[in-house]
ROVEXZA-641851 format. One record per residue (C-alpha): residue number from 0; residue in one letter; x, y, z. Coordinates in pm, whole numbers, padded with zeros to 5 digits. Layout:
N
+-----+-----+--------+--------+--------+
:   n : res :     c1 :     c2 :     c3 :
+-----+-----+--------+--------+--------+
: NUM :   A :      X :      Y :      Z :
...
+-----+-----+--------+--------+--------+
REM end
This chain:
251
+-----+-----+--------+--------+--------+
:   n : res :     c1 :     c2 :     c3 :
+-----+-----+--------+--------+--------+
:   0 :   X :  12195 :  10844 : -19408 :
:   1 :   X :  12033 :  11175 : -19314 :
:   2 :   X :  11692 :  11030 : -19399 :
:   3 :   X :  11751 :  10728 : -19179 :
:   4 :   X :  11856 :  10947 : -18886 :
:   5 :   X :  11545 :  11162 : -18929 :
:   6 :   X :  11326 :  10851 : -18930 :
:   7 :   X :  11486 :  10726 : -18607 :
:   8 :   X :  11438 :  11068 : -18449 :
:   9 :   X :  11068 :  11070 : -18534 :
:  10 :   X :  11005 :  10715 : -18410 :
:  11 :   X :  11240 :  10643 : -18118 :
:  12 :   X :  11185 :  10335 : -17906 :
:  13 :   X :  11427 :  10449 : -17637 :
:  14 :   X :  11454 :  10791 : -17475 :
:  15 :   X :  11785 :  10841 : -17292 :
:  16 :   X :  11794 :  11139 : -17058 :
:  17 :   X :  12119 :  11292 : -16933 :
:  18 :   X :  12062 :  11552 : -16658 :
:  19 :   X :  12352 :  11796 : -16632 :
:  20 :   X :  12445 :  12100 : -16427 :
:  21 :   X :  12774 :  12285 : -16490 :
:  22 :   X :  12966 :  11992 : -16638 :
:  23 :   X :  13048 :  12076 : -16997 :
:  24 :   X :  13345 :  11839 : -17021 :
:  25 :   X :  13151 :  11554 : -16864 :
:  26 :   X :  12860 :  11613 : -17100 :
:  27 :   X :  13079 :  11593 : -17409 :
:  28 :   X :  13223 :  11260 : -17294 :
:  29 :   X :  12881 :  11128 : -17194 :
:  30 :   X :  12722 :  11205 : -17532 :
:  31 :   X :  13005 :  11049 : -17731 :
:  32 :   X :  13002 :  10736 : -17515 :
:  33 :   X :  12621 :  10718 : -17531 :
:  34 :   X :  12612 :  10739 : -17909 :
:  35 :   X :  12865 :  10457 : -17937 :
:  36 :   X :  12670 :  10227 : -17704 :
:  37 :   X :  12324 :  10315 : -17835 :
:  38 :   X :  12422 :  10265 : -18199 :
:  39 :   X :  12567 :  09924 : -18112 :
:  40 :   X :  12236 :  09820 : -17951 :
:  41 :   X :  12058 :  09891 : -18276 :
:  42 :   X :  11717 :  10026 : -18173 :
:  43 :   X :  11580 :  10372 : -18258 :
:  44 :   X :  11670 :  10621 : -17986 :
:  45 :   X :  11678 :  10984 : -17884 :
:  46 :   X :  11904 :  11156 : -17632 :
:  47 :   X :  11755 :  11434 : -17423 :
:  48 :   X :  12013 :  11662 : -17262 :
:  49 :   X :  11844 :  11825 : -16964 :
:  50 :   X :  12063 :  12123 : -16880 :
:  51 :   X :  11956 :  12278 : -16552 :
:  52 :   X :  12055 :  12648 : -16528 :
:  53 :   X :  12422 :  12580 : -16603 :
:  54 :   X :  12653 :  12881 : -16601 :
:  55 :   X :  12953 :  12720 : -16774 :
:  56 :   X :  12976 :  12599 : -17137 :
:  57 :   X :  12728 :  12314 : -17088 :
:  58 :   X :  12465 :  12471 : -17311 :
:  59 :   X :  12721 :  12549 : -17582 :
:  60 :   X :  12848 :  12191 : -17584 :
:  61 :   X :  12492 :  12056 : -17602 :
:  62 :   X :  12402 :  12285 : -17891 :
:  63 :   X :  12706 :  12168 : -18087 :
:  64 :   X :  12574 :  11812 : -18079 :
:  65 :   X :  12215 :  11914 : -18150 :
:  66 :   X :  12324 :  12088 : -18470 :
:  67 :   X :  12484 :  11776 : -18618 :
:  68 :   X :  12256 :  11497 : -18492 :
:  69 :   X :  11877 :  11522 : -18500 :
:  70 :   X :  11849 :  11239 : -18246 :
:  71 :   X :  11988 :  11472 : -17977 :
:  72 :   X :  11753 :  11719 : -17810 :
:  73 :   X :  11841 :  11999 : -17569 :
:  74 :   X :  11606 :  12099 : -17289 :
:  75 :   X :  11773 :  12401 : -17127 :
:  76 :   X :  11633 :  12593 : -16834 :
:  77 :   X :  11759 :  12924 : -16695 :
:  78 :   X :  11593 :  12835 : -16363 :
:  79 :   X :  11707 :  12552 : -16136 :
:  80 :   X :  11450 :  12275 : -16158 :
:  81 :   X :  11635 :  12018 : -15949 :
:  82 :   X :  11702 :  11664 : -16065 :
:  83 :   X :  11341 :  11557 : -16024 :
:  84 :   X :  11201 :  11864 : -16194 :
:  85 :   X :  11434 :  11820 : -16488 :
:  86 :   X :  11342 :  11453 : -16523 :
:  87 :   X :  10969 :  11530 : -16509 :
:  88 :   X :  11011 :  11785 : -16788 :
:  89 :   X :  11208 :  11531 : -16990 :
:  90 :   X :  10939 :  11267 : -16934 :
:  91 :   X :  10675 :  11494 : -17084 :
:  92 :   X :  10895 :  11574 : -17386 :
:  93 :   X :  11022 :  11221 : -17454 :
:  94 :   X :  10891 :  11006 : -17739 :
:  95 :   X :  11022 :  10658 : -17665 :
:  96 :   X :  10840 :  10361 : -17514 :
:  97 :   X :  11131 :  10318 : -17274 :
:  98 :   X :  11247 :  10609 : -17058 :
:  99 :   X :  11601 :  10580 : -16927 :
: 100 :   X :  11833 :  10814 : -16744 :
: 101 :   X :  12185 :  10805 : -16607 :
: 102 :   X :  12434 :  11043 : -16448 :
: 103 :   X :  12645 :  11263 : -16674 :
: 104 :   X :  12966 :  11147 : -16507 :
: 105 :   X :  12889 :  10792 : -16627 :
: 106 :   X :  12957 :  10657 : -16281 :
: 107 :   X :  12762 :  10346 : -16383 :
: 108 :   X :  12916 :  10147 : -16669 :
: 109 :   X :  12715 :  10204 : -16988 :
: 110 :   X :  12775 :  09840 : -17081 :
: 111 :   X :  12474 :  09763 : -16860 :
: 112 :   X :  12235 :  09962 : -17080 :
: 113 :   X :  12154 :  09677 : -17319 :
: 114 :   X :  12062 :  09447 : -17028 :
: 115 :   X :  11838 :  09715 : -16877 :
: 116 :   X :  11650 :  09762 : -17203 :
: 117 :   X :  11610 :  09386 : -17249 :
: 118 :   X :  11464 :  09353 : -16898 :
: 119 :   X :  11198 :  09613 : -16978 :
: 120 :   X :  11117 :  09434 : -17303 :
: 121 :   X :  11075 :  09105 : -17119 :
: 122 :   X :  10826 :  09226 : -16860 :
: 123 :   X :  10981 :  09464 : -16606 :
: 124 :   X :  10811 :  09797 : -16546 :
: 125 :   X :  11123 :  09947 : -16390 :
: 126 :   X :  11487 :  09834 : -16399 :
: 127 :   X :  11732 :  09995 : -16159 :
: 128 :   X :  12102 :  09971 : -16096 :
: 129 :   X :  12207 :  09845 : -15754 :
: 130 :   X :  12544 :  09897 : -15592 :
: 131 :   X :  12467 :  09659 : -15306 :
: 132 :   X :  12360 :  09334 : -15475 :
: 133 :   X :  12603 :  09042 : -15509 :
: 134 :   X :  12786 :  09080 : -15839 :
: 135 :   X :  12810 :  09459 : -15822 :
: 136 :   X :  13151 :  09628 : -15833 :
: 137 :   X :  13168 :  09958 : -15648 :
: 138 :   X :  13443 :  10209 : -15575 :
: 139 :   X :  13350 :  10501 : -15349 :
: 140 :   X :  13475 :  10671 : -15035 :
: 141 :   X :  13378 :  10539 : -14694 :
: 142 :   X :  13161 :  10833 : -14588 :
: 143 :   X :  12941 :  10804 : -14896 :
: 144 :   X :  12917 :  10428 : -14853 :
: 145 :   X :  12800 :  10461 : -14493 :
: 146 :   X :  12557 :  10740 : -14577 :
: 147 :   X :  12408 :  10540 : -14863 :
: 148 :   X :  12358 :  10234 : -14644 :
: 149 :   X :  12195 :  10446 : -14374 :
: 150 :   X :  11966 :  10618 : -14622 :
: 151 :   X :  11850 :  10297 : -14788 :
: 152 :   X :  11801 :  10127 : -14454 :
: 153 :   X :  11584 :  10414 : -14330 :
: 154 :   X :  11372 :  10408 : -14647 :
: 155 :   X :  11314 :  10035 : -14605 :
: 156 :   X :  11227 :  10081 : -14236 :
: 157 :   X :  10991 :  10378 : -14264 :
: 158 :   X :  10844 :  10328 : -14610 :
: 159 :   X :  10837 :  09950 : -14626 :
: 160 :   X :  11047 :  09941 : -14942 :
: 161 :   X :  11196 :  09610 : -15055 :
: 162 :   X :  11459 :  09778 : -15273 :
: 163 :   X :  11826 :  09771 : -15177 :
: 164 :   X :  11955 :  10079 : -15360 :
: 165 :   X :  11710 :  10361 : -15431 :
: 166 :   X :  11951 :  10630 : -15548 :
: 167 :   X :  12180 :  10471 : -15806 :
: 168 :   X :  12159 :  10710 : -16101 :
: 169 :   X :  12095 :  10446 : -16368 :
: 170 :   X :  11732 :  10353 : -16425 :
: 171 :   X :  11497 :  10245 : -16704 :
: 172 :   X :  11117 :  10260 : -16710 :
: 173 :   X :  10823 :  10167 : -16924 :
: 174 :   X :  10716 :  10519 : -17006 :
: 175 :   X :  10345 :  10445 : -16985 :
: 176 :   X :  10382 :  10311 : -16630 :
: 177 :   X :  10588 :  10611 : -16523 :
: 178 :   X :  10328 :  10845 : -16673 :
: 179 :   X :  10063 :  10675 : -16459 :
: 180 :   X :  10261 :  10770 : -16150 :
: 181 :   X :  10343 :  11124 : -16267 :
: 182 :   X :  10046 :  11304 : -16102 :
: 183 :   X :  10150 :  11158 : -15765 :
: 184 :   X :  10521 :  11243 : -15789 :
: 185 :   X :  10571 :  11564 : -15590 :
: 186 :   X :  10946 :  11560 : -15532 :
: 187 :   X :  11155 :  11777 : -15762 :
: 188 :   X :  11500 :  11731 : -15610 :
: 189 :   X :  11745 :  11441 : -15568 :
: 190 :   X :  11482 :  11236 : -15377 :
: 191 :   X :  11280 :  11187 : -15696 :
: 192 :   X :  11414 :  10835 : -15753 :
: 193 :   X :  11312 :  10719 : -15407 :
: 194 :   X :  10960 :  10861 : -15430 :
: 195 :   X :  10904 :  10697 : -15769 :
: 196 :   X :  11027 :  10358 : -15648 :
: 197 :   X :  10820 :  10364 : -15329 :
: 198 :   X :  10508 :  10466 : -15523 :
: 199 :   X :  10575 :  10195 : -15780 :
: 200 :   X :  10592 :  09931 : -15508 :
: 201 :   X :  10265 :  10052 : -15357 :
: 202 :   X :  10106 :  10005 : -15700 :
: 203 :   X :  10247 :  09659 : -15759 :
: 204 :   X :  10485 :  09748 : -16041 :
: 205 :   X :  10739 :  09488 : -16147 :
: 206 :   X :  11078 :  09624 : -16041 :
: 207 :   X :  11405 :  09451 : -16121 :
: 208 :   X :  11731 :  09540 : -15947 :
: 209 :   X :  12047 :  09479 : -16147 :
: 210 :   X :  12403 :  09464 : -16004 :
: 211 :   X :  12624 :  09723 : -16172 :
: 212 :   X :  12981 :  09837 : -16202 :
: 213 :   X :  12994 :  10181 : -16040 :
: 214 :   X :  13273 :  10431 : -15977 :
: 215 :   X :  13235 :  10750 : -15776 :
: 216 :   X :  13255 :  11059 : -15996 :
: 217 :   X :  13525 :  11322 : -15950 :
: 218 :   X :  13273 :  11597 : -15881 :
: 219 :   X :  13076 :  11399 : -15624 :
: 220 :   X :  13076 :  11550 : -15275 :
: 221 :   X :  12878 :  11507 : -14957 :
: 222 :   X :  12798 :  11783 : -14709 :
: 223 :   X :  12657 :  11763 : -14358 :
: 224 :   X :  12352 :  11952 : -14482 :
: 225 :   X :  12289 :  11672 : -14732 :
: 226 :   X :  12253 :  11421 : -14448 :
: 227 :   X :  11990 :  11635 : -14272 :
: 228 :   X :  11812 :  11689 : -14604 :
: 229 :   X :  11799 :  11313 : -14662 :
: 230 :   X :  11640 :  11252 : -14323 :
: 231 :   X :  11383 :  11528 : -14366 :
: 232 :   X :  11299 :  11407 : -14716 :
: 233 :   X :  11233 :  11053 : -14596 :
: 234 :   X :  11007 :  11177 : -14316 :
: 235 :   X :  10806 :  11386 : -14562 :
: 236 :   X :  10768 :  11091 : -14798 :
: 237 :   X :  10664 :  10866 : -14511 :
: 238 :   X :  10389 :  11109 : -14411 :
: 239 :   X :  10261 :  11152 : -14765 :
: 240 :   X :  10266 :  10786 : -14868 :
: 241 :   X :  10224 :  10580 : -14552 :
: 242 :   X :  09998 :  10816 : -14359 :
: 243 :   X :  09808 :  11015 : -14624 :
: 244 :   X :  09808 :  10727 : -14876 :
: 245 :   X :  09879 :  10968 : -15161 :
: 246 :   X :  09927 :  10719 : -15444 :
: 247 :   X :  09711 :  10561 : -15716 :
: 248 :   X :  09508 :  10252 : -15627 :
: 249 :   X :  09576 :  10045 : -15939 :
: 250 :   X :  09821 :  09757 : -15991 :
+-----+-----+--------+--------+--------+
REM end
């Protein structure tokens, strides 16, 4: 059995990334649930835990799993990289043909993972969860719902995006296509998803939106400063992409 696990670790098809910041309990649950789902799918995988300057027991929990399962890798940083920075580091360290990430609170049902992987296998460059498409099931507070709708509407208006939900934290990519975009991805915070998706559309990537079951996490909060940050981030992206045309010219 140990030999088989080592073989899977050396030749993973799927790289699953779990970004985490100060959520040791959530991480433990996420890893256990991920292992159950991934083993049922039956393809070689690795799990990259991207721990971003956590000050609780997150690193300790991650190291416990790393010691007993060679398919689990810890990428810990003592410096805050932001969601985008952590994902870019994970992209460079991943080995799979498919690069996937989801939130540590498992707000999106992991039952969707198999469908996401299948969509990539059958021709999609990027598969993203959508909380707005018909068939999705969403539970979240009203202020977050309104903010999300406003954000996505503004991205579509200013950046010409055709995507309905840019920020759902459940996405899968062909790694080679994402690596092509990497030199043009400048965002290192929560806006990373949106920049990637807008760039991908400019380059003609095949993007598939998938309705998901989504529940707001217990630790999710929204501050007034977040709303201003969203607006500023969109304006900066609009300047860089629509005005400066800072994106690759291939399709």
